[in-house]
N, C-alpha and C positions, 0 to 999 in steps of 0.2 A: 343533481347536476345543474349547472347554469352556464350559459354562454356569456363571455365577458364583453362589455362594451369596448369600443375602439375609439382612438383619437388619430386623425390623420395629421401628420406633421410635414409641412412643406419645407424643403431645404434647397439651397442654391445648387447643391451637388446631386439632387434627386432626379427622378425620371418623369418626363411628361406623360409617358405611357408605361406604367409598371406592367410586369408580366401577368398573364391571366392566373388566377381568377380575380386579381386585384384591379381596381379601377381608380382613376383620379378624376374627381368631379370638379376640380378647380383649374385655374389657369396657370398656377405655379407648379414647378416640379414637385412630385411627391417623393419624399425621402424616407419616411418612416410611418409604420402603423403600430401604435402602442395599444396594448390591452390593459384596461384599468384593473389593477390587482384587487382581488377581493380581500376583506379583512383577514381571512385565514392565512393568506400568504402575502401580507402587505410589505414584507421585506424585499420582495422580488418584483422586477419589471421584465416583461417579455415583449419583444417587438420584432417586426420584420423590417429590414432595411434594403433599399433599392438605390443603386448608385449609377449615375451617368457621368460623374466626374469624381476625382479623388476627394476624400474627406481630409480635414486638416490633420497634421501630425500632432498628436495629443497624448496626454497622460492623465491618469486619475489617482487621487490619494487613497490610502487605505483608511480603515476606521480611526486609527490613532492620528493620522495626519490631517483628516478632514476637519473643517471648522467645527467648533463646538455646536452640538445639537444636530449634526449631520452624519450620515453614514459615509463610508468610503465607497469605492466602486470597483469591485472585482466583476469581471464579465467573461463571457465565452461566445464564440461564433460557430455556427453550423452552416456551412456553405450549401445553398440550395441550387444555385445556378451561377454560371460564370462564362462570360464570353472568352473565346480563345485568347490566351495570353494575359488574362486578367490576373492582377496581383494584389496581395496585401503586404503591409510592412509591419513587422513585429521585432522589437529590440533593435540593436545596432550590429553592424558587421564586426566591430571590435570595441573593446572597452575604451571609454573616453572620460576625461576629467570634466568637471562642471564648466570650466571656462572654455574648453574646446567645444563642448556641446552648445554653449551660449553663442559662441562665434559662428558655429555652423548654422544655427537657427537664424541668426541675423543676416548672414550672407547667402543663405539658400543651399549651401553645400550639405546641409543635413539630408537632402534628398539622396545623396550618394552614400551617406553613412548608415542608412536604414537597412535592416535585414529584410530584403524583399523575397517573397515566396509566391510562385505561380500556383493558383488554386483551381480546384475542380469540385463538382458537386460531391457531397459526402465528406469533404474535409472538415475537420473540427479543430478548433484552437481555443485553449484556455488562455485568458488574458488577465493575469494577476494585476492587482493595483500596482502602479509604478512602472508598468511596461510601456515604453514608448511605442506608439502604434498608429496605423492609418489604414483605412479600407480604400482600395483602389476603385477605378471605374469599371462598370460592366459586371457588377456582382449583385446577386440577391442572397440574403442570408437571414437566418434566425439568430437573434441575440438574446441571451439570458443574462441578467445583471442584478446586482444589488440595486434596490430602488433608490437611486441617487442621481442627481443631475449635475454633479460637480465634475467639470471638464476643464483642464488647463491646456489651451492651445499653445504649442511651441512654434508652429509654422503653418502658414495657410496659402502658400503658392501665390502670394501677392494679392489675394482677395481682401477687400476692405472690412475685415472683421477683427474684433478685439483679440489680442494675444495676451497670454498670461505667463510670460517667460520666467519671472522670478518664482512664482508658485510652482510652475512646471519643473524647473530645475531643482527645487527643494524636494520634490517627491519622486523624481524620475530615477529609475534604475538605468545606469549608463553602461549596459553590457549586452552581449548577444542573448537572443531568445533561447530558452531551454527547449531542445527538440523533444523532450519527453512530454511536453505540454501539447503536442500535436498528435492527432490520430486521424483515422479515416473509417467511416461507416460504410459497409458494403450494402446496407439496405435489406439484409436478410436476418430473420430471427430477432432476438433481443441483443442489443449492443449498448453497453453502458459507456457513455462518452466521458463523463466526469462525475466523481463522487467526492465533493469537496465540503469545506466547512460552511458554505453559503447556499449551495444548490447542487442537486443531482439532475443530470440530463441523460436521457437514453433515447435510442432509436429502436422502433419496433416494426418488423415486417411480417408478412404472412407466415404462419407456422410457428412464430415465436411466442413465448409466454413470459410474462413478467415474474421474476423470482419472488418467492414468498418474502414478505417484509419490505419489498420495494414498492413505493408509490401506494402504500396500503391505506393511508389515512387521508391525505389531501394531495391531489395531483392536478396539474395543468396539462391538458391534452390538445395537441396541435397537429391536425391531419395535414400531411404533406402530399398526399395523393388520394384520389377518391377511393371509397370502399371501406371507410372506418365507421363502425357503429358501436354505440354504448347502450346496452339494454334495449336493443332493437331500434334505437334512434340514430339516424345518420348524422355524422359530424362533418360539415362541409370543409373543404380545403380553404385555408385562409382565416379560419376561426380559431378561437381559444376557449376551451370549456373547462370550468372548474368542476372537479368530481371528488367525492369522498371515496377514494379507492378506485380500483380498476376492474373489479368483478363485473362481468357482463360486457367486457370489451371484445370486439370481434373484428378481424381484418380480412377482407376479401382478397383474392389474388391480385397482386399489383398495388395494393394499398400500402401506405407507409405513414408512420405516426411518430412525432416527437413527444416525449413525456418529460415534465419538469416537476421537481419537488423541492420544497424549502427544507434545507438541512440545518438552518441556523437556530432553530428553537426546539 
């Protein structure tokens, strides 16, 4: 097993003081902590995200829509903490044609057209490529995604950052979010959150066991509460460990762990 190196990514919408055990050594708000993917799971990128303001309204292409030589970006979110009333936006409230969505992005009325959902810890959302989405303020989450940096911003609340309206409209699904893509983890036992063509993500709590054949070859382990050990070695909260299988994994009372597996190869 080996612990992955991290990159701190400062964002205008990030937090000056991220929640413990994370720390911000710089003067700019910290938005993301990326874990450098090892060669064995190079198709995936895992990160923590912390928001003090809303992210842009954006969309990602799939593999076929991405520029030549690039992957698309399917992703998912596991909500770790949320201030009262914190929301995300996924999909639209009603189907729109491309010209109406363009006009809404230009005049700001897209804010009212988004499918807004109030979130709480344990909520899980699959975000297929093409889904119009935005993470709101006051949220900490774990994101698992295809290892791609292609983001098309449709709207950014007047902030002076580049928009990509034509590319975004080209790949966007202009319809409501499919409720079947949403679930909630209770934090007990083994709970599989997604088993898709790109990644598998599960939550494990005390007393749970990983089913045979799951995470058996190469797994990323992300402790979400203290008390996780692998072959007697403590795995600190806020880290990501690459492991060849999960034999030797043990969780003390109150511990919680997210497991990630590459399913694309």
